[in-house]
N, C-alpha and C positions, 0 to 999 in steps of 0.2 A: 504494500500500500504506500502511495506517495503522499507523505504528510504535508508537503508544500501546497497541495491542491486543497480547495475547500471541501469539507466533508459533505457527502451527498446522502439524501434520503429518498428512497423509492418506497413509498407507502402503499404500493399496489403493483407487484410484478409477479406474473404467473410463471415462475421458474420451472414448475412441474409440467408445463404445456408440452405437447408432443413435438413441437417445432424446436425444442431445445434438447431433445433426446440424444442426438448425435454429438453435440459439442457443449453440453452443459458445463463441464469443467472449465473450458476455455471462456465461456460467458462469465462464469463466476470470477475467474482470474482477471478478466477485463474490468469487471465491476470493482474489484479491490484495487486494481491499478489506478482506477479513476478516483479512489478514496471513498468508496461506498461505505458509509458508516451504519446505515440501518436499511433493512429490507423486510417488507411484509409480504408474505406469500399467501394470498387468499385462494379459497377453493370455489368451485362452481357446482360440484356434485360430490357424491360420496367417494368416488375413486380419486378425484383430484385432491380431496381433503386428506386422504391417507398419504398420497405421494408428496403433497406439499409439506406435511408434517415431517416426513422422513428427511426431506431436504433441509428444512429449517433446523432439525436436530443436529445436522452436521456443520452448521454455520453459526458460531456464537453471536454474530451480529445480525442474524435473521430471526424472524418469528413467523408463525402461521396463523391463519384465520380459517374457520370452517363455516360453511353455509351452502345453501342451495340457491342458485341463480334464478331470477325470474323466468328465464328461458325454459327452465326445467321444473317450474313450480308445480307442475301436475304430478310430480313424483309421489309415490305412495306415502301418506302421512307417517306410517309406521317406520319407513326407511329414513325419512327426514328426522323424525324424533329420535331415532337410534343414533344418528350422527350427532345431533345437537346435545344428546346426553353425555357426550365425551368432551364437551366444551370446557369442563373444569380442569383439563390438562394444563399444566403450567406453560407449556410451549404454545398454547392457543391464547393469543392476547386479544382477539377480536372475533366477532360473529358476522360471517358473510363471505362472499358477497351475496346480498339479497336486495330486494327492492321492487320497482315497478318499471315495466318496459312496454309501452304501447306503440313503439316504432315497428318492431318485428313481430310482436304479438304471437310468440311461439307457445304461450300458455294462456288460457282464459284469464281475464282480469280477476275474476273471483278467486281463482287458484293463487294468483300472484299476491293478492291481498291477504289471504289466509296464510300463505307461506311467510310473508313479511311479519304478520302478527305473531307467528310462532317464534320467529327469530327475535323479535322485540322482547317477548316474555323471557327468553333465555338470557339475553343481554342484560335486562334489568335485574334478573335474579343473581347474576354473577358480577355485574359491574364491568363487563367487557363491552366496549363500544361496537356498534353496528357498522359494517362497511356497506354503504348504500349505492346501488346502481339505479339510475333513473334516466330514461330516455323517452322522448316523444318524437313524433315525426317532425322534421325540420319546420320551424315556424309555428308549431303548436306547443302547448304546455299542459296537456291533460294528465300526463304521467306525473309531472311535478306537483300539480294540484292534488292529485290522488295521494301521492306520497305524503305531502304535508298534512292532509286531512287524516290519514291513518296514524301518523306520528302524534298529532294533536289529540286524537281520541284515545291514544294509548297511555300507559303509565308515564311515558316520557313527557307527555303534554300536560300532566296534572301537577298542581302545586306540590312541590316536594316529592314528586313521583320518581325523579331521577336520582334519588339520594344515594343509590348504590354506586354511583360514579364519583361521589365525593367532590363535586365541582368540576370534574373533567367533562369534556364533550361526550355525550351519549351516543353520538353517531358521527360518521365522516361521509360527506358526499364525495364518493369516489369519482374521479374524472369529471369534476363538477362542470356543468354546462347549463345554459338556459338564461332566462332574463334575470335582471337584478332583483326583482321582487321575489323570485323563488329563493335565491341565495339569502336575501334578507330574512325571509320567513324561516329558513333553516337555521340561520344564526340566532334568531330570536328564540328558537326552541333549544338552543344550547349546542348546536352542531358545529362541526369543523368542515373545512373544504380542502380538497386535494386537487391540484392542477396537473393535467396531463398534456400530451401532445395534441389533444383535441382542441386546446386553446388556440392553436396556430391556424385552424381552419377559418375560412372567410365566413362560414355560417355561424361561427361562435364569436363574432366580433364583440358581442356584449361583454365577454369575459375581460377584455382589455380595460373596460371601465370599472366593473365591480371588483376586480382583483385588487385594485388600489385601496379599496375601503374595507377589506377583510381584516379584522383585528389580527395582529401579528401572531398572537398565541393560538389562533384557530386555523393556521395555514400549514399545509403540507404539499409536497410534490410527489409525483409518481410517473411511471411509464405506462402501466397497463400492458406491459410486455407479455406476449410478442406482438401486440396490436398497437395502433395509434402512433405509428412512426412520425416523428416530427421532422420538419425541414432541417437539412444539415447533417442528419445522422448518416454514418458511413454506409449502412445497408438500408435502403428504402423499402425493402421487402419484409424486414423483420425487426421489430424493436427489441431492445434489451436494457437491463437495469443501468448500465453505464451511461446510457443516453439521457438519463434524467438531468445531467449537467446542462443540457440545452434548455430544458424547461426551467430549471432553477435560475439560470441567467436571464431568461425571458421574464420571469416573475419579478426578479430584482429590477430589471429595466423598467417594467411597467409601474412599479412602485417607487421608482426614483431612489433605489437603495443600492448599496454596493453588494455584489454577490458574496464577497468574503465576509460581510457582516450578516447577511441573511442566512447563509448556509448553516452556521452553528445554531441559529435560532430554530431552524427547522428540525435539527437533531434533538434539541431540547423539547420541542413540541411533540415529536414522536415519542420520546421517553415518558413524557407526562401523560399523553393520551393513551399510550399502550404500556402501562407499567407491568413489570413482571418481577417475580421473587428472585430469580437467579440473575446475577450481573451479566450485562452484555459485553461482548468482546469489542 
């Protein structure tokens, strides 16, 4: 690891994805060479939860999150509940990714809401924050409105209902996108936001404005690797954790801050939002 580089945080990188099978070791080495300090490996189904945990167990600077993605929210409730029952594992620092997606509509909305509610219950019981996926068709915000409504109606939205989180964010908007009103609503509920390569797209121009107003202690960066490759990345066909440096610098530029000053704040944010009993490397 090169200590002269600013420390990097990838709060959402699917290192267990099949596209990393052939060269995962090299990808990890590049991440460390780029001074990767923290990596969260979220799951999208039961198989990816097991693989993600195995990888995180080998990397003292990485953690795992387990959950069922809204695309597969129609999974048998018994299978989902069996997975979430393992969330008390110390290596599991967050619940997800879960959420609402009306863009691709791979699961009925009712199933997505029930799936999200099951994840909220576990997150509130354990004090481990939710990793939230939320997408509407470009130009629409129905998924964002449904997500906020579900959170408000849950324990998270009730006075004192998020006490298990001890003042920490109860959820993180993964690859946050959409209008400022949505982000403001999430922040009002005590959430945090994580910025990915999605912010570089012309359709997400609103991010340039609202990213400046996000409280510094509610901000994270991510890749969503192997997806959402940002401009400038060496491989435009596959994203990887080391590329989060591009997003971190972009966020610093939009906020009028120095990357060298922002970077350690993001590490501190990660450690506060995702605490764990064992020390991180």
